C-alpha positions as CSV (number, residue, x, y, z in Angstrom):
1,M,-22.7,4.5,35.1
2,I,-22.8,4.1,38.9
3,H,-26.2,2.9,40.2
4,L,-26.6,3.7,43.9
5,V,-29.2,1.5,45.6
6,R,-30.5,1.7,49.2
7,H,-31.0,-1.7,50.6
8,G,-34.5,-3.2,50.7
9,E,-36.9,-3.0,53.6
10,A,-35.3,-4.5,56.8
11,A,-36.9,-7.1,59.0
12,G,-36.5,-5.6,62.5
13,E,-34.7,-2.7,64.0
14,D,-31.5,-1.4,62.5
15,K,-29.5,-1.7,65.7
16,A,-29.7,-5.6,65.4
17,D,-28.3,-5.7,61.9
18,P,-31.4,-7.3,60.4
19,G,-31.8,-8.9,57.1
20,L,-34.4,-8.1,54.5
21,S,-38.1,-8.7,55.3
22,D,-40.4,-10.5,52.7
23,H,-41.5,-7.1,51.5
24,G,-37.8,-6.0,51.1
25,R,-37.1,-9.0,49.0
26,H,-40.0,-8.2,46.7
27,Q,-38.7,-4.6,46.4
28,V,-35.3,-5.8,45.4
29,Q,-36.6,-8.3,42.9
30,A,-38.6,-5.6,41.3
31,L,-35.5,-3.3,41.2
32,A,-33.5,-6.3,39.7
33,N,-36.1,-6.6,36.9
34,R,-35.7,-2.9,36.2
35,L,-31.8,-3.3,35.9
36,A,-32.0,-6.7,34.1
37,F,-31.3,-5.1,30.6
38,R,-28.3,-2.9,31.9
39,P,-24.8,-4.4,31.3
40,I,-24.0,-4.7,35.1
41,R,-21.1,-6.9,35.8
42,Q,-20.5,-6.1,39.5
43,V,-22.4,-5.3,42.6
44,L,-20.5,-3.8,45.6
45,H,-22.3,-3.7,48.9
46,G,-21.8,-2.5,52.3
47,P,-21.0,-4.9,55.3
48,S,-24.4,-4.9,56.8
49,R,-26.8,-8.0,56.5
50,R,-29.5,-5.9,54.7
51,T,-27.0,-4.6,52.1
52,S,-25.5,-8.1,51.6
53,E,-28.9,-9.7,51.2
54,T,-29.9,-7.0,48.7
55,A,-26.7,-7.5,46.7
56,C,-27.4,-11.3,46.7
57,V,-31.0,-10.8,45.3
58,L,-29.6,-8.5,42.6
59,T,-26.8,-10.7,41.5
60,E,-29.0,-13.7,41.3
61,N,-31.1,-11.9,38.7
62,L,-28.4,-9.9,37.0
63,G,-25.7,-12.5,36.6
64,A,-23.2,-10.1,38.2
65,G,-20.7,-10.8,40.9
66,A,-21.1,-9.4,44.4
67,T,-18.3,-7.9,46.4
68,P,-18.4,-6.4,50.0
69,S,-16.9,-3.0,50.4
70,D,-16.3,-1.0,53.6
71,L,-16.4,2.0,51.4
72,L,-20.3,1.5,51.5
73,A,-20.7,1.1,55.3
74,D,-23.4,2.8,57.1
75,R,-22.1,6.2,58.1
76,T,-23.4,9.5,59.2
77,P,-21.7,12.7,58.5
78,V,-21.4,14.7,61.7
79,P,-19.9,18.2,61.8
80,S,-16.7,18.8,63.9
81,A,-16.8,21.7,66.4
82,E,-15.2,23.9,63.7
83,R,-17.9,23.0,61.1
84,R,-21.0,23.0,63.3
85,G,-21.8,26.5,61.8
86,D,-22.4,24.7,58.5
87,Y,-25.6,23.2,59.9
88,P,-28.7,24.6,61.3
89,T,-28.7,24.8,65.1
90,H,-31.9,22.7,65.4
91,R,-29.9,19.7,64.0
92,W,-27.0,19.9,66.6
93,E,-28.8,17.9,69.2
94,W,-29.6,15.2,66.7
95,F,-25.9,14.8,65.9
96,E,-25.2,14.0,69.6
97,H,-27.4,10.7,69.3
98,V,-25.5,9.3,66.2
99,P,-23.9,6.0,67.3
100,A,-20.1,6.2,67.6
101,A,-19.5,3.4,65.1
102,E,-21.5,5.4,62.4
103,R,-20.0,8.8,63.1
104,D,-18.0,10.3,60.1
105,L,-16.4,13.6,61.2
106,D,-17.2,16.2,58.5
107,G,-18.1,13.4,56.2
108,A,-14.4,12.8,55.5
109,E,-14.6,9.1,55.1
110,L,-17.7,9.3,52.8
111,T,-16.1,12.0,50.7
112,E,-13.0,9.9,50.2
113,A,-15.1,6.8,49.5
114,W,-17.1,8.7,46.8
115,H,-13.8,9.9,45.2
116,Q,-12.4,6.4,45.2
117,L,-15.5,4.8,43.8
118,W,-16.1,7.4,41.1
119,F,-12.3,7.2,40.0
120,E,-12.5,3.4,39.9
121,H,-15.8,2.8,38.3
122,H,-17.2,5.7,36.4
123,D,-16.5,4.0,33.1
124,D,-18.2,0.8,34.4
125,E,-21.8,-0.1,34.8
126,I,-21.9,-1.0,38.5
127,V,-24.4,-1.2,41.4
128,L,-23.4,0.1,44.8
129,V,-25.7,-1.2,47.6
130,T,-25.6,1.0,50.7
131,H,-27.6,3.2,53.1
132,A,-29.8,6.4,52.8
133,F,-27.4,8.8,54.4
134,V,-24.5,7.4,52.3
135,I,-26.4,7.9,49.2
136,A,-27.4,11.5,50.3
137,W,-23.8,12.4,50.9
138,F,-22.7,11.0,47.5
139,V,-25.4,13.0,45.7
140,R,-24.3,16.1,47.8
141,Q,-20.7,15.4,46.6
142,V,-21.8,15.2,43.0
143,L,-23.7,18.5,43.3
144,N,-20.8,20.2,45.2
145,A,-23.4,21.4,47.6
146,P,-22.8,22.7,51.1
147,P,-22.3,20.1,53.8
148,A,-25.7,20.3,55.4
149,T,-27.4,19.6,52.1
150,W,-27.3,15.9,52.7
151,M,-29.9,16.3,55.4
152,R,-32.3,17.7,52.8
153,I,-31.9,15.1,50.2
154,G,-34.6,12.5,50.3
155,P,-36.1,10.7,52.0
156,I,-34.3,8.0,50.1
157,G,-36.6,5.0,49.9
158,N,-35.9,1.3,50.3
159,A,-34.7,-0.4,47.1
160,T,-34.7,2.9,45.2
161,L,-32.3,3.7,42.3
162,T,-30.0,6.8,41.9
163,S,-27.9,6.7,38.9
164,I,-24.8,8.9,38.3
165,G,-22.9,9.0,35.1
166,P,-20.2,11.1,33.4
167,N,-21.1,14.2,31.4
168,I,-19.3,15.2,28.2
169,A,-16.5,16.6,30.5
170,A,-16.2,13.4,32.5
171,E,-17.8,15.0,35.5
172,P,-20.3,13.2,37.5
173,V,-24.0,14.1,37.0
174,V,-27.1,12.8,38.7
175,E,-29.2,11.2,35.9
176,T,-31.8,9.4,38.1
177,F,-32.6,10.2,41.7
178,N,-34.5,8.0,44.2
179,A,-36.5,6.1,41.6
180,E,-39.0,3.8,43.0
181,V,-40.1,0.5,41.5
182,V,-43.8,-0.1,41.5
183,L,-44.5,-3.5,42.9
184,P,-47.4,-5.6,41.5
185,I,-50.4,-5.9,43.7
C-alpha cells in the first residue's frame, strides 16, 4: 500500500521554501495518529522544507525511517506544443506562469517517478510525502485518465491521505482519496 500525503500547511509563501506552520504540525500529528496502527516502515519525502518537516513529524510518531527522494519533488505537468490540445484553451495562459524549475513537460518526469515508485514499493506499506500537483498526477496515472484530468482532481488538502494499493491483478487502485483528519478543537 502506498500512502500519498500532501505536506502540512506551510508557514509563509511557497516561493521561499517555508517549513510547516504550527497548524501544519498539528495537521501532520493528527495524520500520524491515523497511520499509527499501519505497518509503515519507511517515509519518502520530496526535497522541500515542508515535505521534509512533514516526514519528520510522521517518522517521530510511526517509528519509520525518513528518506529524501527527488522523485517526489514539486513539479507541474505542462503540455508541450504538440500536446496543448489535450488541455482546455482557458488553461494555456496559466501554464506560461509555471516556474521553470517546476515545469515537467507532458508530465514525463512524474509519469516515470510514479512507475518507479509503484514498481519498487507496491508490496510495501510506505508513505510518500509530496505536493498537491504531484499527487493529482499520480492519481491520474492510476486511473489511466487523459492528461488534463490532473487539473480536475482535488483540491488536495494539506496533510491529507490518498492510499493506492494493488487489486487482485496487481494493478494499482485508488482505495482512499484526499482523506482529511479532523483536528481536535
